[in-house]
ZADO-1210 file (C-alpha; in nm, 4 decimals, padded with zeros to 6 digits):
<atoms>
<atom x="-00.3290" y="06.9938" z="-03.3874" code="ASN" pos="1"/>
<atom x="-00.4716" y="06.6463" z="-03.2813" code="TYR" pos="2"/>
<atom x="-00.1319" y="06.5400" z="-03.1498" code="LEU" pos="3"/>
<atom x="-00.0839" y="06.8646" z="-02.9590" code="PHE" pos="4"/>
<atom x="-00.4264" y="06.8365" z="-02.7854" code="ASN" pos="5"/>
<atom x="-00.3497" y="06.4672" z="-02.7008" code="MET" pos="6"/>
<atom x="-00.0239" y="06.5538" z="-02.5366" code="SER" pos="7"/>
<atom x="-00.1804" y="06.8514" z="-02.3471" code="LEU" pos="8"/>
<atom x="-00.4569" y="06.6242" z="-02.2235" code="ARG" pos="9"/>
<atom x="-00.1873" y="06.3639" z="-02.1102" code="ASP" pos="10"/>
<atom x="00.0095" y="06.6462" z="-01.9546" code="TYR" pos="11"/>
<atom x="-00.2995" y="06.7519" z="-01.7475" code="LYS" pos="12"/>
<atom x="-00.3538" y="06.3933" z="-01.6369" code="LEU" pos="13"/>
<atom x="00.0087" y="06.3599" z="-01.5149" code="TYR" pos="14"/>
<atom x="-00.0126" y="06.6952" z="-01.3429" code="LEU" pos="15"/>
<atom x="-00.3348" y="06.5896" z="-01.1727" code="TYR" pos="16"/>
<atom x="-00.1707" y="06.2657" z="-01.0558" code="LEU" pos="17"/>
<atom x="00.1352" y="06.4544" z="-00.9311" code="LEU" pos="18"/>
<atom x="-00.0797" y="06.6974" z="-00.7341" code="VAL" pos="19"/>
<atom x="-00.2847" y="06.4165" z="-00.5827" code="VAL" pos="20"/>
<atom x="00.0273" y="06.2131" z="-00.4790" code="SER" pos="21"/>
<atom x="00.1848" y="06.5275" z="-00.3321" code="SER" pos="22"/>
<atom x="-00.1186" y="06.5991" z="-00.1236" code="ILE" pos="23"/>
<atom x="-00.1392" y="06.2431" z="-00.0055" code="SER" pos="24"/>
<atom x="00.2288" y="06.2459" z="00.0998" code="TRP" pos="25"/>
<atom x="00.1763" y="06.5715" z="00.2868" code="TRP" pos="26"/>
<atom x="-00.1203" y="06.4315" z="00.4664" code="LEU" pos="27"/>
<atom x="00.0787" y="06.1225" z="00.5749" code="VAL" pos="28"/>
<atom x="00.3525" y="06.3448" z="00.7024" code="GLU" pos="29"/>
<atom x="00.1102" y="06.5525" z="00.8991" code="ILE" pos="30"/>
<atom x="-00.0577" y="06.2604" z="01.0675" code="THR" pos="31"/>
<atom x="00.2732" y="06.1100" z="01.1713" code="GLY" pos="32"/>
<atom x="00.2054" y="05.7717" z="01.0151" code="LEU" pos="33"/>
<atom x="00.5496" y="05.7525" z="00.8709" code="ILE" pos="34"/>
<atom x="00.7035" y="05.7924" z="01.2214" code="GLU" pos="35"/>
<atom x="00.4746" y="05.5230" z="01.3559" code="ILE" pos="36"/>
<atom x="00.5566" y="05.2807" z="01.0720" code="MET" pos="37"/>
<atom x="00.9347" y="05.3317" z="01.1106" code="HIS" pos="38"/>
<atom x="00.9224" y="05.3372" z="01.4823" code="GLY" pos="39"/>
<atom x="01.0394" y="05.0347" z="01.6922" code="GLN" pos="40"/>
<atom x="00.8031" y="04.8101" z="01.8752" code="ILE" pos="41"/>
<atom x="00.8222" y="04.8786" z="02.2448" code="PRO" pos="42"/>
<atom x="00.9531" y="04.5880" z="02.4597" code="PRO" pos="43"/>
<atom x="00.7064" y="04.3668" z="02.6082" code="HIS" pos="44"/>
<atom x="00.4281" y="04.4671" z="02.3836" code="SER" pos="45"/>
<atom x="00.1154" y="04.2589" z="02.3149" code="ALA" pos="46"/>
<atom x="00.0910" y="04.0937" z="01.9830" code="ASP" pos="47"/>
<atom x="-00.2544" y="03.9644" z="02.0329" code="TYR" pos="48"/>
<atom x="-00.5270" y="03.9436" z="02.3009" code="PHE" pos="49"/>
<atom x="-00.8773" y="03.8072" z="02.3555" code="SER" pos="50"/>
<atom x="-01.1630" y="03.9056" z="02.5880" code="LYS" pos="51"/>
<atom x="-01.3975" y="03.6462" z="02.7322" code="ASN" pos="52"/>
<atom x="-01.1572" y="03.3744" z="02.6166" code="TYR" pos="53"/>
<atom x="-01.2490" y="02.9993" z="02.6315" code="THR" pos="54"/>
<atom x="-01.0134" y="02.7145" z="02.5255" code="LYS" pos="55"/>
<atom x="-01.0795" y="02.3353" z="02.5249" code="TRP" pos="56"/>
<atom x="-00.8076" y="02.0765" z="02.4977" code="GLU" pos="57"/>
<atom x="-00.8830" y="01.7151" z="02.4162" code="MET" pos="58"/>
<atom x="-00.6637" y="01.4098" z="02.4796" code="ASN" pos="59"/>
<atom x="-00.5609" y="01.1577" z="02.2115" code="GLU" pos="60"/>
<atom x="-00.8965" y="00.9772" z="02.2454" code="PHE" pos="61"/>
<atom x="-01.1013" y="01.2951" z="02.1845" code="GLY" pos="62"/>
<atom x="-01.2015" y="01.3248" z="02.5499" code="LEU" pos="63"/>
<atom x="-01.1946" y="01.6596" z="02.7216" code="LEU" pos="64"/>
<atom x="-00.8588" y="01.7027" z="02.9011" code="LYS" pos="65"/>
<atom x="-00.8888" y="02.0589" z="03.0199" code="ASN" pos="66"/>
<atom x="-01.0766" y="02.3776" z="02.9717" code="LYS" pos="67"/>
<atom x="-00.9703" y="02.7403" z="03.0419" code="LEU" pos="68"/>
<atom x="-01.2136" y="03.0348" z="03.0768" code="ILE" pos="69"/>
<atom x="-01.0716" y="03.3831" z="03.1323" code="ALA" pos="70"/>
<atom x="-01.1852" y="03.7403" z="03.1337" code="ASP" pos="71"/>
<atom x="-00.8804" y="03.8382" z="02.9151" code="GLN" pos="72"/>
<atom x="-00.5887" y="03.6701" z="02.7601" code="LEU" pos="73"/>
<atom x="-00.2858" y="03.8651" z="02.6315" code="THR" pos="74"/>
<atom x="00.0214" y="03.7246" z="02.4501" code="HIS" pos="75"/>
<atom x="00.3447" y="03.9174" z="02.4525" code="TYR" pos="76"/>
<atom x="00.5845" y="03.8957" z="02.1603" code="SER" pos="77"/>
<atom x="00.9215" y="03.9497" z="02.3408" code="ASP" pos="78"/>
<atom x="00.9078" y="03.6557" z="02.5754" code="ASP" pos="79"/>
<atom x="00.6065" y="03.4631" z="02.4265" code="ALA" pos="80"/>
<atom x="00.4353" y="03.4508" z="02.7642" code="THR" pos="81"/>
<atom x="00.0571" y="03.4626" z="02.7904" code="THR" pos="82"/>
<atom x="-00.0975" y="03.6678" z="03.0658" code="HIS" pos="83"/>
<atom x="-00.4433" y="03.5711" z="03.1853" code="ILE" pos="84"/>
<atom x="-00.6925" y="03.7737" z="03.3918" code="THR" pos="85"/>
<atom x="-00.9441" y="03.5852" z="03.6148" code="ALA" pos="86"/>
<atom x="-00.8688" y="03.2337" z="03.4825" code="PRO" pos="87"/>
<atom x="-01.0849" y="02.9472" z="03.5713" code="VAL" pos="88"/>
<atom x="-00.9357" y="02.6148" z="03.4708" code="MET" pos="89"/>
<atom x="-01.1057" y="02.2643" z="03.4648" code="PHE" pos="90"/>
<atom x="-00.8689" y="01.9636" z="03.4705" code="PHE" pos="91"/>
<atom x="-01.0418" y="01.6366" z="03.3861" code="TYR" pos="92"/>
<atom x="-00.9147" y="01.2883" z="03.4715" code="ASN" pos="93"/>
<atom x="-00.8879" y="01.0656" z="03.1565" code="GLU" pos="94"/>
<atom x="-01.0372" y="00.7506" z="03.3084" code="LYS" pos="95"/>
<atom x="-01.2410" y="00.6537" z="03.6193" code="PRO" pos="96"/>
<atom x="-01.0551" y="00.5036" z="03.9067" code="THR" pos="97"/>
<atom x="-01.1047" y="00.1242" z="03.9625" code="PRO" pos="98"/>
<atom x="-01.3275" y="00.1803" z="04.2745" code="TRP" pos="99"/>
<atom x="-01.5512" y="00.4381" z="04.1132" code="ALA" pos="100"/>
<atom x="-01.8318" y="00.3801" z="03.8805" code="THR" pos="101"/>
<atom x="-01.7958" y="00.7236" z="03.7163" code="THR" pos="102"/>
<atom x="-01.5133" y="00.9483" z="03.6191" code="SER" pos="103"/>
<atom x="-01.3760" y="01.1781" z="03.8968" code="ALA" pos="104"/>
<atom x="-01.5202" y="01.5223" z="03.8915" code="PRO" pos="105"/>
<atom x="-01.2932" y="01.7825" z="03.7379" code="PRO" pos="106"/>
<atom x="-01.0513" y="01.9897" z="03.9363" code="TRP" pos="107"/>
<atom x="-01.1582" y="02.3525" z="03.9110" code="VAL" pos="108"/>
<atom x="-00.8737" y="02.6016" z="03.9733" code="VAL" pos="109"/>
<atom x="-00.9334" y="02.9766" z="03.9725" code="ASN" pos="110"/>
<atom x="-00.7169" y="03.2752" z="04.0541" code="SER" pos="111"/>
<atom x="-00.6833" y="03.6449" z="04.0154" code="GLU" pos="112"/>
<atom x="-00.4259" y="03.6384" z="03.7363" code="THR" pos="113"/>
<atom x="-00.1920" y="03.3862" z="03.5706" code="GLY" pos="114"/>
<atom x="00.1149" y="03.3853" z="03.3487" code="ILE" pos="115"/>
<atom x="00.1732" y="03.0916" z="03.1086" code="LEU" pos="116"/>
<atom x="00.5339" y="03.0268" z="02.9919" code="SER" pos="117"/>
<atom x="00.6163" y="03.0229" z="02.6168" code="ALA" pos="118"/>
<atom x="00.6421" y="02.6403" z="02.6060" code="ASP" pos="119"/>
<atom x="00.3171" y="02.5859" z="02.7992" code="GLY" pos="120"/>
<atom x="00.4655" y="02.3872" z="03.0813" code="THR" pos="121"/>
<atom x="00.4670" y="02.6456" z="03.3600" code="ASP" pos="122"/>
<atom x="00.1558" y="02.8297" z="03.4751" code="LEU" pos="123"/>
<atom x="00.2069" y="03.0777" z="03.7541" code="HIS" pos="124"/>
<atom x="-00.1262" y="03.1653" z="03.9267" code="LEU" pos="125"/>
<atom x="-00.0981" y="03.4882" z="04.1199" code="ASN" pos="126"/>
<atom x="-00.2969" y="03.6211" z="04.4014" code="GLY" pos="127"/>
<atom x="-00.5595" y="03.4153" z="04.5867" code="LYS" pos="128"/>
<atom x="-00.5995" y="03.0640" z="04.4395" code="VAL" pos="129"/>
<atom x="-00.8938" y="02.8299" z="04.4878" code="ASN" pos="130"/>
<atom x="-00.8890" y="02.4601" z="04.3928" code="ILE" pos="131"/>
<atom x="-01.2125" y="02.2706" z="04.4149" code="ASN" pos="132"/>
<atom x="-01.3294" y="01.9234" z="04.3390" code="ARG" pos="133"/>
<atom x="-01.7002" y="01.8476" z="04.3932" code="GLU" pos="134"/>
<atom x="-01.8289" y="01.5476" z="04.5804" code="LYS" pos="135"/>
<atom x="-01.9235" y="01.2489" z="04.3650" code="ALA" pos="136"/>
<atom x="-01.9731" y="00.8740" z="04.4036" code="ILE" pos="137"/>
<atom x="-01.6472" y="00.7395" z="04.5307" code="GLY" pos="138"/>
<atom x="-01.5005" y="01.0951" z="04.5634" code="PHE" pos="139"/>
<atom x="-01.5071" y="01.3253" z="04.8655" code="SER" pos="140"/>
<atom x="-01.5340" y="01.6983" z="04.8245" code="ALA" pos="141"/>
<atom x="-01.2056" y="01.8929" z="04.8495" code="LEU" pos="142"/>
<atom x="-01.1355" y="02.2619" z="04.8568" code="THR" pos="143"/>
<atom x="-00.7820" y="02.4128" z="04.8757" code="ILE" pos="144"/>
<atom x="-00.7241" y="02.7855" z="04.9350" code="ASN" pos="145"/>
<atom x="-00.3793" y="02.9147" z="04.8849" code="THR" pos="146"/>
<atom x="-00.1903" y="03.1746" z="04.6809" code="SER" pos="147"/>
<atom x="00.0973" y="03.1959" z="04.4262" code="GLU" pos="148"/>
<atom x="00.0546" y="02.8523" z="04.2800" code="LEU" pos="149"/>
<atom x="00.2799" y="02.6991" z="04.0209" code="LYS" pos="150"/>
<atom x="00.1093" y="02.4485" z="03.7948" code="VAL" pos="151"/>
<atom x="00.2539" y="02.2157" z="03.5271" code="ASN" pos="152"/>
<atom x="-00.0599" y="02.1331" z="03.3185" code="PRO" pos="153"/>
<atom x="00.1295" y="01.8580" z="03.1218" code="GLN" pos="154"/>
<atom x="00.2262" y="01.6580" z="03.4288" code="THR" pos="155"/>
<atom x="-00.0792" y="01.7495" z="03.6520" code="SER" pos="156"/>
<atom x="00.1474" y="01.8928" z="03.9199" code="TYR" pos="157"/>
<atom x="00.0980" y="02.1988" z="04.1379" code="ALA" pos="158"/>
<atom x="00.3010" y="02.3473" z="04.4123" code="GLU" pos="159"/>
<atom x="00.3197" y="02.6582" z="04.6354" code="THR" pos="160"/>
<atom x="00.5482" y="02.7855" z="04.9105" code="LYS" pos="161"/>
<atom x="00.2636" y="02.9866" z="05.0611" code="GLU" pos="162"/>
<atom x="00.0054" y="02.9030" z="05.3285" code="TRP" pos="163"/>
<atom x="-00.2556" y="02.6459" z="05.2230" code="ALA" pos="164"/>
<atom x="-00.5874" y="02.5303" z="05.3602" code="GLU" pos="165"/>
<atom x="-00.7392" y="02.1999" z="05.2769" code="LEU" pos="166"/>
<atom x="-01.1089" y="02.1544" z="05.3442" code="ILE" pos="167"/>
<atom x="-01.2661" y="01.8074" z="05.3130" code="SER" pos="168"/>
<atom x="-01.5769" y="01.8266" z="05.5315" code="PRO" pos="169"/>
<atom x="-01.5695" y="01.7835" z="05.8158" code="PRO" pos="170"/>
<atom x="-01.1919" y="01.8239" z="05.8276" code="ASN" pos="171"/>
<atom x="-00.9754" y="02.1380" z="05.7750" code="ILE" pos="172"/>
<atom x="-00.5954" y="02.1135" z="05.7580" code="THR" pos="173"/>
<atom x="-00.3602" y="02.4096" z="05.7148" code="THR" pos="174"/>
<atom x="00.0117" y="02.4348" z="05.6505" code="GLY" pos="175"/>
<atom x="00.2819" y="02.6333" z="05.4718" code="THR" pos="176"/>
<atom x="00.3828" y="02.4986" z="05.1357" code="GLY" pos="177"/>
<atom x="00.2068" y="02.2299" z="04.9362" code="MET" pos="178"/>
<atom x="00.2803" y="01.9858" z="04.6632" code="ASN" pos="179"/>
<atom x="-00.0072" y="01.8236" z="04.4720" code="MET" pos="180"/>
<atom x="-00.0554" y="01.5727" z="04.1869" code="THR" pos="181"/>
<atom x="-00.4160" y="01.6161" z="04.0733" code="TYR" pos="182"/>
<atom x="-00.4279" y="01.3136" z="03.8346" code="SER" pos="183"/>
<atom x="-00.4691" y="00.9475" z="03.9412" code="ASP" pos="184"/>
<atom x="-00.3378" y="00.8651" z="04.1914" code="PRO" pos="185"/>
<atom x="-00.4070" y="01.2023" z="04.3612" code="VAL" pos="186"/>
<atom x="-00.1252" y="01.2949" z="04.6027" code="HIS" pos="187"/>
<atom x="-00.1311" y="01.6044" z="04.8265" code="LEU" pos="188"/>
<atom x="00.1294" y="01.7006" z="05.0791" code="GLU" pos="189"/>
<atom x="00.1549" y="01.9971" z="05.3133" code="LEU" pos="190"/>
<atom x="00.5213" y="02.0789" z="05.3722" code="LEU" pos="191"/>
<atom x="00.5464" y="02.2565" z="05.7092" code="ALA" pos="192"/>
<atom x="00.3485" y="02.3611" z="06.0140" code="LYS" pos="193"/>
</atoms>
Protein backbone atom coordinates (compact mmCIF):
# COMPACT_ATOMS: atom_id res chain seq x y z
CA ASN A 1 0.00 0.00 0.00
CA TYR A 2 2.89 2.35 0.84
CA LEU A 3 4.55 1.68 -2.55
CA PHE A 4 1.28 2.26 -4.38
CA ASN A 5 0.76 5.65 -2.64
CA MET A 6 4.37 6.66 -3.36
CA SER A 7 4.08 5.94 -7.07
CA LEU A 8 0.67 7.67 -7.23
CA ARG A 9 2.23 10.75 -5.57
CA ASP A 10 5.14 10.64 -8.07
CA TYR A 11 2.65 10.19 -10.87
CA LYS A 12 0.78 13.36 -9.77
CA LEU A 13 4.08 15.29 -9.62
CA TYR A 14 5.04 14.22 -13.15
CA LEU A 15 1.54 15.00 -14.40
CA TYR A 16 1.72 18.43 -12.77
CA LEU A 17 5.14 19.12 -14.40
CA LEU A 18 3.81 17.96 -17.78
CA VAL A 19 0.83 20.32 -17.53
CA VAL A 20 3.00 23.27 -16.50
CA SER A 21 5.49 22.70 -19.33
CA SER A 22 2.65 22.30 -21.87
CA ILE A 23 1.09 25.59 -20.76
CA SER A 24 4.48 27.33 -20.91
CA TRP A 25 5.09 26.04 -24.43
CA TRP A 26 1.62 27.17 -25.48
CA LEU A 27 2.20 30.69 -24.06
CA VAL A 28 5.49 30.98 -25.94
CA GLU A 29 3.76 29.95 -29.16
CA ILE A 30 1.01 32.51 -28.67
CA THR A 31 3.36 35.41 -27.97
CA GLY A 32 5.44 34.62 -31.06
CA LEU A 33 8.73 34.46 -29.20
CA ILE A 34 9.77 31.37 -31.09
CA GLU A 35 9.41 33.22 -34.39
CA ILE A 36 11.43 36.14 -33.09
CA MET A 37 14.17 33.90 -31.73
CA HIS A 38 14.42 31.97 -35.01
CA GLY A 39 14.03 35.05 -37.22
CA GLN A 40 16.96 36.58 -39.02
CA ILE A 41 18.54 39.84 -37.97
CA PRO A 42 17.53 42.53 -40.44
CA PRO A 43 20.36 44.00 -42.49
CA HIS A 44 21.94 47.19 -41.13
CA SER A 45 20.58 46.70 -37.64
CA ALA A 46 22.01 48.44 -34.61
CA ASP A 47 23.85 46.19 -32.19
CA TYR A 48 24.35 48.90 -29.56
CA PHE A 49 23.69 52.58 -28.99
CA SER A 50 24.25 55.26 -26.40
CA LYS A 51 22.49 58.55 -25.66
CA ASN A 52 24.40 61.57 -24.31
CA TYR A 53 27.65 59.87 -25.31
CA THR A 54 31.07 61.17 -24.21
CA LYS A 55 34.45 59.63 -25.08
CA TRP A 56 37.98 60.75 -24.15
CA GLU A 57 41.11 59.50 -25.91
CA MET A 58 44.56 59.97 -24.42
CA ASN A 59 47.93 59.89 -26.13
CA GLU A 60 50.85 57.68 -25.07
CA PHE A 61 51.85 60.24 -22.42
CA GLY A 62 48.42 60.28 -20.78
CA LEU A 63 47.52 63.71 -22.16
CA LEU A 64 44.10 64.36 -23.66
CA LYS A 65 44.29 63.79 -27.43
CA ASN A 66 40.63 64.20 -28.39
CA LYS A 67 37.16 64.19 -26.93
CA LEU A 68 33.80 63.40 -28.52
CA ILE A 69 30.40 64.46 -27.20
CA ALA A 70 27.24 63.40 -29.07
CA ASP A 71 23.50 63.34 -28.52
CA GLN A 72 23.39 59.74 -29.71
CA LEU A 73 25.84 57.13 -30.98
CA THR A 74 24.64 53.99 -32.81
CA HIS A 75 26.87 51.11 -33.94
CA TYR A 76 25.70 48.86 -36.81
CA SER A 77 26.66 45.21 -36.97
CA ASP A 78 26.66 44.62 -40.75
CA ASP A 79 29.31 47.17 -41.73
CA ALA A 80 30.66 48.06 -38.24
CA THR A 81 30.07 51.77 -38.85
CA THR A 82 29.21 54.14 -36.03
CA HIS A 83 26.57 56.79 -36.68
CA ILE A 84 26.67 59.92 -34.52
CA THR A 85 23.99 62.55 -33.98
CA ALA A 86 25.05 66.14 -33.21
CA PRO A 87 28.74 65.35 -32.64
CA VAL A 88 31.07 67.89 -31.04
CA MET A 89 34.74 66.89 -31.25
CA PHE A 90 37.71 68.46 -29.52
CA PHE A 91 41.15 67.85 -31.05
CA TYR A 92 44.09 68.80 -28.81
CA ASN A 93 47.65 69.44 -29.98
CA GLU A 94 50.12 67.31 -28.06
CA LYS A 95 52.72 69.99 -27.40
CA PRO A 96 52.97 73.77 -27.50
CA THR A 97 54.55 75.34 -30.52
CA PRO A 98 58.06 76.84 -30.09
CA TRP A 99 56.79 80.45 -30.19
CA ALA A 100 53.90 79.91 -27.77
CA THR A 101 54.10 79.82 -24.01
CA THR A 102 51.02 77.60 -23.75
CA SER A 103 49.50 74.77 -25.72
CA ALA A 104 47.31 75.68 -28.64
CA PRO A 105 43.62 75.85 -27.87
CA PRO A 106 41.75 72.77 -29.09
CA TRP A 107 40.07 72.59 -32.46
CA VAL A 108 36.35 72.22 -31.85
CA VAL A 109 34.42 70.59 -34.69
CA ASN A 110 30.66 70.12 -34.71
CA SER A 111 28.17 68.97 -37.30
CA GLU A 112 24.62 67.73 -37.68
CA THR A 113 25.54 64.04 -38.05
CA GLY A 114 28.58 61.87 -38.61
CA ILE A 115 29.56 58.36 -39.70
CA LEU A 116 32.78 56.75 -38.45
CA SER A 117 34.24 53.88 -40.48
CA ALA A 118 34.81 50.44 -38.95
CA ASP A 119 38.58 50.98 -38.64
CA GLY A 120 38.16 54.48 -37.15
CA THR A 121 40.21 56.22 -39.85
CA ASP A 122 37.41 57.96 -41.79
CA LEU A 123 34.87 60.24 -40.19
CA HIS A 124 32.29 61.76 -42.55
CA LEU A 125 30.61 64.81 -41.04
CA ASN A 126 27.31 65.51 -42.77
CA GLY A 127 25.28 68.69 -43.01
CA LYS A 128 26.56 72.02 -41.71
CA VAL A 129 30.03 71.75 -40.18
CA ASN A 130 31.66 74.35 -37.96
CA ILE A 131 35.36 74.27 -36.99
CA ASN A 132 36.54 76.69 -34.34
CA ARG A 133 39.77 77.50 -32.53
CA GLU A 134 39.63 80.16 -29.84
CA LYS A 135 42.14 82.98 -29.60
CA ALA A 136 45.01 82.42 -27.16
CA ILE A 137 48.51 83.82 -26.59
CA GLY A 138 50.37 83.17 -29.84
CA PHE A 139 47.23 81.90 -31.63
CA SER A 140 44.66 83.87 -33.57
CA ALA A 141 41.00 82.93 -33.52
CA LEU A 142 39.84 80.90 -36.51
CA THR A 143 36.36 79.78 -37.53
CA ILE A 144 35.62 77.62 -40.58
CA ASN A 145 32.10 77.09 -41.85
CA THR A 146 31.55 74.36 -44.44
CA SER A 147 29.64 71.11 -45.02
CA GLU A 148 30.24 67.44 -45.86
CA LEU A 149 33.66 67.27 -44.22
CA LYS A 150 35.83 64.14 -44.29
CA VAL A 151 38.17 63.84 -41.29
CA ASN A 152 40.98 61.39 -40.55
CA PRO A 153 41.41 61.68 -36.76
CA GLN A 154 44.61 59.62 -36.78
CA THR A 155 46.48 61.93 -39.18
CA SER A 156 44.75 65.21 -38.12
CA TYR A 157 43.61 65.81 -41.71
CA ALA A 158 40.27 67.14 -42.98
CA GLU A 159 38.92 67.89 -46.44
CA THR A 160 35.76 68.92 -48.25
CA LYS A 161 34.75 69.57 -51.86
CA GLU A 162 32.02 71.95 -50.70
CA TRP A 163 32.03 75.70 -50.15
CA ALA A 164 34.10 76.86 -47.17
CA GLU A 165 34.34 80.13 -45.28
CA LEU A 166 37.40 81.01 -43.16
CA ILE A 167 36.99 83.73 -40.57
CA SER A 168 40.02 85.08 -38.73
CA PRO A 169 39.01 88.57 -37.60
CA PRO A 170 39.13 90.94 -39.32
CA ASN A 171 39.59 88.72 -42.42
CA ILE A 172 37.01 86.52 -44.18
CA THR A 173 38.05 84.24 -47.05
CA THR A 174 35.73 81.92 -49.00
CA GLY A 175 36.30 79.23 -51.58
CA THR A 176 35.13 75.90 -52.94
CA GLY A 177 36.97 72.88 -51.59
CA MET A 178 39.36 72.83 -48.66
CA ASN A 179 42.24 70.74 -47.31
CA MET A 180 43.35 71.17 -43.72
CA THR A 181 45.93 69.70 -41.38
CA TYR A 182 44.95 70.76 -37.88
CA SER A 183 48.03 69.54 -36.00
CA ASP A 184 51.34 71.38 -35.90
CA PRO A 185 52.23 72.76 -38.33
CA VAL A 186 48.66 73.81 -39.20
CA HIS A 187 48.11 73.95 -42.95
CA LEU A 188 44.91 75.19 -44.58
CA GLU A 189 44.27 75.45 -48.32
CA LEU A 190 41.20 76.61 -50.25
CA LEU A 191 41.12 74.81 -53.60
CA ALA A 192 39.09 77.03 -55.97
CA LYS A 193 37.32 80.38 -56.34
